[in-house]
C-alpha positions as CSV (number, residue, x, y, z in Angstrom):
1,M,90.0,66.0,105.2
2,K,90.1,69.6,106.1
3,R,89.3,72.3,103.6
4,N,92.2,74.4,102.5
5,I,90.7,76.1,99.4
6,G,88.7,79.3,99.8
7,T,85.8,80.5,97.7
8,V,87.8,82.7,95.3
9,D,90.4,79.9,94.8
10,M,87.6,77.4,94.2
11,L,86.0,79.6,91.5
12,I,89.3,80.2,89.8
13,R,89.9,76.4,89.7
14,L,86.5,75.8,88.3
15,V,86.9,78.4,85.6
16,I,90.3,77.0,84.6
17,S,88.8,73.5,84.5
18,A,85.9,74.7,82.2
19,V,88.4,76.4,79.9
20,L,90.5,73.3,79.7
21,F,87.5,71.1,79.0
22,Y,86.5,73.5,76.2
23,I,89.9,73.4,74.7
24,G,90.1,69.6,75.1
25,F,86.7,68.7,73.7
26,V,85.9,71.4,71.1
27,D,87.8,71.4,67.8
28,N,89.8,74.6,67.9
29,P,93.1,76.0,66.6
30,I,94.7,76.2,70.1
31,V,95.3,72.5,70.3
32,S,95.1,70.4,67.2
33,G,93.2,67.1,67.5
34,G,94.5,63.8,68.6
35,I,96.8,63.1,71.6
36,P,97.5,66.7,72.7
37,Q,93.7,67.5,72.8
38,K,93.1,64.4,75.0
39,I,95.9,65.4,77.3
40,V,94.4,68.9,77.8
41,A,91.0,67.3,78.4
42,A,92.5,64.9,81.0
43,A,94.3,67.8,82.7
44,A,91.0,69.6,83.3
45,F,90.0,67.0,85.9
46,L,92.6,68.0,88.5
47,P,91.3,71.6,89.0
48,L,87.7,70.3,88.8
49,V,88.2,67.7,91.6
50,T,90.3,70.0,93.8
51,G,87.8,72.8,93.4
52,L,84.8,70.7,94.1
53,L,86.4,69.0,97.1
54,R,87.9,72.3,98.3
55,F,91.0,70.4,99.2
56,C,94.4,70.5,97.5
57,P,97.1,68.0,98.5
58,L,99.8,70.3,97.3
59,Y,98.6,73.1,99.7
60,L,98.7,70.6,102.5
61,L,102.4,69.8,101.7
62,I,103.5,73.4,101.6
63,G,101.3,74.6,104.4
64,A,99.1,76.9,102.3
65,N,95.5,77.6,103.1
66,T,93.2,80.0,101.3
67,C,90.1,79.0,103.2
68,S,88.9,81.4,105.9
69,C,87.0,78.5,107.5
70,R,90.0,77.1,109.4
71,G,89.4,73.8,111.0
72,K,86.1,72.9,109.2
73,S,86.0,69.6,107.5
74,A,84.7,69.1,104.0
75,A,81.1,68.3,103.8
């Protein structure tokens, strides 16, 4: 699996994931409790996983690459 997510892209994904986790797990007026809150919390996993792995399957499909380390495999 080759990296296709650069450092800035990774940081943005991790921040988005943290915000979604906060919204999903902390009682707040943005999303009322129950099912919608659990959906937001579950949606936080996608940017977290893609950010940590530095690989995005959608980028692979469309040919995008934000990583300057072309050709290096994920560690």
